[in-house]
N, C-alpha and C positions, 0 to 999 in steps of 0.2 A: 534553636530552640523556640518552640511557640508557646505564648502565653495568652490566655483569653478569660474574659468573664462571661460564664455560661448564660448569665441573665441577659446579656447583651447581643447574643447571637440572633440573627435574622430568622423569623419563623421558617421561611423557606429553606434556609440552610439546615435547620434543626430537623425538618421533615426529610430533606434529601439525605442527610447522612444517616438517618434512622432507618431508612430502607436498606442500609449496607450491612446491618448486624445479622449475626447468624442466629439460628434458632436457640442455641445454648446461651448466647449472650441475652437474648430477649427473656429467655426463662430466669437467668440470674437477675436481671433487672426487675422482674416482677416480685422478688423476694425483698427488695428494699422496702423498708417500713414508711419512709417519708418520700413524698413526691420529689422533693428537692434533691435528695440522694440519688434517687432513680434517674432524674434528669442529667446530673453530673456524669454518672456512669455511662448513659447512652450517648451523651454528646461527645465525651472523651473517647469512647470506642469508635463512634461513628466518623469523628473528624480524623481520628488515627487511620481508619481504613481508607477514608477518602484521600488523605495525604499520601499514604504508602502506594496505594493504587496508582496515583498519578505519577509517582517517582519510578515505579516498577513497571509502569506500562500494563498494569493488569487490574481487571476489574476489582473494585474494593470488596466487593461482596464474596468474591471467589478466594479471598486470602483466608488462610487458615491460622488463627491466633491460638497457641498453645501455652502451657504454663510449665516452667522448670520444676525440679524437685521441691523447691520452697516457695513456689507461686509466682516467680518472675515471668511476665509475658514475653513471648517472643514469636516472630513470624516463621512458620514451618517453611522450610526450603530456602529462606533468606536470613538465616541466623547471623551469618558473618557479613552479609552484604548490607543488611539494614538493622543494625542494633538499635534499640529504641527503649525508652523508659517513660512511664507517665507518673504524674503526681497531681493532687488536688488538695485544696483547702479553702474553706468557705465557699465562695462562688467561682473562684479561679481555678483553671485547669492548665496544666503545663505539659507539654511533650518534648522530649529531647531525643535527636537522632545523632548518631555517630557514623559519619560517612568514610571515616578511615579504618573501619572494621575493628575498632576497640569496644570493649564492653563499656556499658554506661549505666549510670543510676543517676536519679533526680528526686530532689525533694524540695517542695515549696511549702511555706507557711504564711498565711496572712497574719500579721502581727496584731495580737489581741492585748490592748493596753490595760485591760481589766484583769488579765489572767495573772495569778499570783504564782510567778514563776519559780520562786526561791526554794520551795519544797521539793519541786521536781528536779531542779538543778542539783540540790544537795544529794537526791538519790541516784541520779543517773549520770552526772558529771563528775570527773576527777577533781582533785583538790585545786590543781593548776588551772583547770578550766574555770572552776568557780571563782577563783582569784580574778578571772578576766571578765566577770559578768557584773556590770553596773547599771544595766537598763534592760528593757524587753528586747530591743534590737540585738544586744549581745546574746542573750539567751536563745533567741531564735536562730541566730546566726550559727552558733555552735551546734544546736539541735539539727539544723539542716545537714550540717557537714556529717554528722554522725549517722544519720538516716540515709543519706546519699551514699555514703561510703559501703554501708552493709547492703544497700540495694544494688550496687553494681557488682557485688560478689553473687547476688541472687540469694543470699541467706536471709536477709531481712533482719529486723530488731532481734538482738540477742539479750539474755537475762543479765549478762555481765556488762552492760553498757558502761558502767563506770570504770572499766578497765581499757577502754578506747580513748586514749588521751590525745586530742587534737589541738592542744594549747599551743604547739610551736608551729613553725613554718615547715620543719622536717621531723617527722614523727614516726618512731620505731615503736611498733605495737605488739607486745606478746599475745600469742593466740591463746585464748581461755576458753573457746568453744570449738568442740570437735568439728563442727560443720565448717569452720574456717581453715582446717588443715590443708585442704587443697591450695590454699593462697599463701602458704608459707613461702618465704623469700620472693614473694611478689610485691610490685610497687603500684600506688595508685596516685593520681593527681586531682585535687579538689578545686573547683573554681566557685567561689561564693560572691553573691551580691546582696545587698540589702538596703533598704530605705525605710522611711516612717511607717510605710503600708505593708511591705511583704520582704521576705528573705528567702533566698533559694540557693540551693548548691547543686552543681553538676560535678559528678565523679567520673573519671574515665580511668581505664586501666593502663598501666605503664607510667614511668617517670617523664613528664614533658615540661620543658621551660621555654616559653615563646620569648622572642626578642621583644614583644610588646610589653613584656612584664619585667619591672625592676624591683628588687627588694620585696618581692611577694605581692606588689600591687601593679595593676594595669595602668599604663601610662596615660590611657585615654578613658578610663572609666573606674567606678568604684568596685572593682573586682579583686578579691583577695585570694591568692594562690597558695595551696599547701600540698605537702607531699607526705605520702604514708608508704611504710614499709612494714609488712607482717613478717614476725620472725618467731 
């Protein structure tokens, strides 16, 4: 996973990756109302093209990025070889790649300590999840889990988000949205990290347990691991 602050990118790099974007991406960038949002989109897509081009030994400008039924981007012709996902929050952009050909979803959030999270938690979280929220970090940690899980499916956020309970290490989730029906009896693994500044979750398809993790925590880092099964 790559994580970077768009405001700290060298000007020459921003210029270089900007030349890799397609006409469609340039047209989309022109529709952003604020220059900051335009720069985040251009930088994220440009660096994505640069990295994928280097790894696939293909000119980044020649790569074709398309979107799935619900808007999840993918590389045409490399859907299985190079699954990826992007996320941004504030000035931060993150790109996750999955080199073992598993689907991947990513969400990053810059922690805003002035945000009144309780109303949002009460509306979108389950009761069990709300019982675990004692701080901004707790809220953002759970929020990134939910969003990354739904991004790995390609569906994105759903209306019944408060039916997706991720309060435990092993979570069985009933399908309440017809768009999730294709994922019935499918498993996913969530890897979540947070500190005082950011929280992010990477979700991958399949149930995986690394030897580097014990009791849901990494031996070497503050990474929380959870498993999800749709039924």
